[in-house]
C-alpha positions as a Markdown table, in Angstrom:
| # | Residue | x | y | z |
|---|---|---|---|---|
| 1 | Unk | 20.0 | -18.0 | -112.0 |
| 2 | Unk | 23.3 | -16.8 | -110.4 |
| 3 | Unk | 22.5 | -13.2 | -110.8 |
| 4 | Unk | 19.0 | -13.6 | -109.2 |
| 5 | Unk | 20.7 | -15.4 | -106.3 |
| 6 | Unk | 23.3 | -12.7 | -105.7 |
| 7 | Unk | 20.7 | -9.9 | -106.0 |
| 8 | Unk | 18.5 | -11.6 | -103.5 |
| 9 | Unk | 21.5 | -12.3 | -101.3 |
| 10 | Unk | 22.3 | -8.5 | -101.4 |
| 11 | Unk | 18.7 | -7.7 | -100.4 |
| 12 | Unk | 18.9 | -10.0 | -97.4 |
| 13 | Unk | 22.3 | -8.5 | -96.5 |
| 14 | Unk | 20.5 | -5.1 | -96.2 |
| 15 | Unk | 17.7 | -6.7 | -94.1 |
| 16 | Unk | 20.5 | -8.1 | -91.8 |
| 17 | Unk | 22.1 | -4.6 | -91.6 |
| 18 | Unk | 18.8 | -3.0 | -90.8 |
| 19 | Unk | 18.1 | -5.7 | -88.1 |
| 20 | Unk | 21.6 | -5.1 | -86.6 |
| 21 | Unk | 20.9 | -1.3 | -86.4 |
| 22 | Unk | 17.5 | -1.9 | -84.8 |
| 23 | Unk | 18.9 | -4.6 | -82.4 |
| 24 | Unk | 21.7 | -2.3 | -81.3 |
| 25 | Unk | 19.1 | 0.3 | -80.4 |
| 26 | Unk | 16.7 | -2.0 | -78.6 |
| 27 | Unk | 17.2 | -5.7 | -77.7 |
| 28 | Unk | 14.0 | -7.4 | -79.0 |
| 29 | Unk | 13.7 | -10.9 | -80.4 |
| 30 | Unk | 12.1 | -9.7 | -83.7 |
| 31 | Unk | 15.1 | -7.4 | -84.3 |
| 32 | Unk | 17.5 | -10.2 | -83.5 |
| 33 | Unk | 15.6 | -12.5 | -86.0 |
| 34 | Unk | 15.9 | -9.8 | -88.7 |
| 35 | Unk | 19.6 | -9.4 | -87.9 |
| 36 | Unk | 20.6 | -13.1 | -87.8 |
| 37 | Unk | 18.0 | -14.2 | -90.3 |
| 38 | Unk | 18.9 | -11.6 | -92.9 |
| 39 | Unk | 22.6 | -12.3 | -92.8 |
| 40 | Unk | 22.1 | -16.1 | -92.6 |
| 41 | Unk | 19.9 | -16.1 | -95.7 |
| 42 | Unk | 22.3 | -13.7 | -97.4 |
| 43 | Unk | 25.3 | -16.1 | -96.8 |
| 44 | Unk | 23.3 | -19.1 | -98.0 |
| 45 | Unk | 22.3 | -17.4 | -101.2 |
| 46 | Unk | 25.8 | -16.1 | -101.7 |
| 47 | Unk | 27.1 | -19.7 | -101.4 |
| 48 | Unk | 24.6 | -21.0 | -104.0 |
| 49 | Unk | 25.4 | -18.2 | -106.4 |
| 50 | Unk | 29.0 | -19.4 | -106.5 |
| 51 | Unk | 27.6 | -22.5 | -108.4 |
| 52 | Unk | 26.8 | -20.2 | -111.3 |
| 53 | Unk | 29.2 | -17.2 | -111.2 |
| 54 | Unk | 32.8 | -16.7 | -110.4 |
| 55 | Unk | 33.9 | -15.4 | -106.9 |
| 56 | Unk | 35.6 | -12.4 | -108.5 |
| 57 | Unk | 32.1 | -11.3 | -109.8 |
| 58 | Unk | 29.9 | -12.5 | -106.9 |
| 59 | Unk | 31.8 | -11.0 | -104.0 |
| 60 | Unk | 32.1 | -7.4 | -105.2 |
| 61 | Unk | 28.5 | -7.4 | -106.4 |
| 62 | Unk | 27.3 | -8.8 | -103.1 |
| 63 | Unk | 29.3 | -6.3 | -101.1 |
| 64 | Unk | 28.6 | -3.3 | -103.4 |
| 65 | Unk | 24.9 | -3.8 | -103.6 |
| 66 | Unk | 24.6 | -4.7 | -99.9 |
| 67 | Unk | 26.6 | -1.5 | -99.0 |
| 68 | Unk | 24.6 | 0.7 | -101.3 |
| 69 | Unk | 21.3 | -0.8 | -100.0 |
| 70 | Unk | 22.3 | -0.3 | -96.4 |
| 71 | Unk | 23.3 | 3.3 | -97.0 |
| 72 | Unk | 20.0 | 4.0 | -98.8 |
| 73 | Unk | 18.0 | 2.2 | -96.0 |
| 74 | Unk | 19.8 | 4.3 | -93.4 |
| 75 | Unk | 19.1 | 7.5 | -95.3 |
| 76 | Unk | 15.4 | 6.8 | -95.6 |
| 77 | Unk | 14.6 | 4.7 | -92.5 |
| 78 | Unk | 17.0 | 6.3 | -90.0 |
| 79 | Unk | 17.3 | 9.9 | -91.4 |
| 80 | Unk | 21.0 | 9.8 | -92.1 |
| 81 | Unk | 22.2 | 12.8 | -94.2 |
| 82 | Unk | 21.5 | 12.7 | -98.0 |
| 83 | Unk | 24.5 | 14.7 | -99.2 |
| 84 | Unk | 25.7 | 15.0 | -102.8 |
| 85 | Unk | 29.1 | 13.4 | -102.1 |
| 86 | Unk | 27.4 | 10.4 | -100.4 |
| 87 | Unk | 25.0 | 10.0 | -103.3 |
| 88 | Unk | 27.9 | 10.3 | -105.8 |
| 89 | Unk | 29.8 | 7.6 | -104.0 |
| 90 | Unk | 26.8 | 5.3 | -104.2 |
| 91 | Unk | 26.5 | 6.0 | -107.9 |
| 92 | Unk | 30.1 | 5.0 | -108.4 |
| 93 | Unk | 29.5 | 1.7 | -106.5 |
| 94 | Unk | 26.4 | 0.9 | -108.6 |
| 95 | Unk | 28.2 | 1.8 | -111.9 |
| 96 | Unk | 31.0 | -0.6 | -110.8 |
| 97 | Unk | 28.5 | -3.4 | -110.1 |
| 98 | Unk | 26.8 | -2.8 | -113.5 |
| 99 | Unk | 30.3 | -2.9 | -115.1 |
| 100 | Unk | 31.0 | -6.2 | -113.6 |
| 101 | Unk | 27.7 | -7.6 | -114.8 |
| 102 | Unk | 28.6 | -6.5 | -118.3 |
| 103 | Unk | 31.8 | -8.5 | -118.3 |
| 104 | Unk | 29.9 | -11.8 | -118.0 |
């Protein structure tokens, strides 16, 4: 249950980051709702995941998956560069998250 919560929290962190990017470009209420709502849901799910998993696992997974997801979203939604060094960095983050999962 804890892993499902933290994966979902990471997903909503990405939604919040996308909303923040969109809101920074144009101040519209739907973009503000994506921004605030995404981060709010993410923090709530993060909190509940701590009932099942240790903070030393939850926090790096949440940040790592959220960061990776935001970078992928920016590459595909906002046409940021898709360079090899950037993709290798993302692979390293994801390998680290999987490594933490395997320690449980």
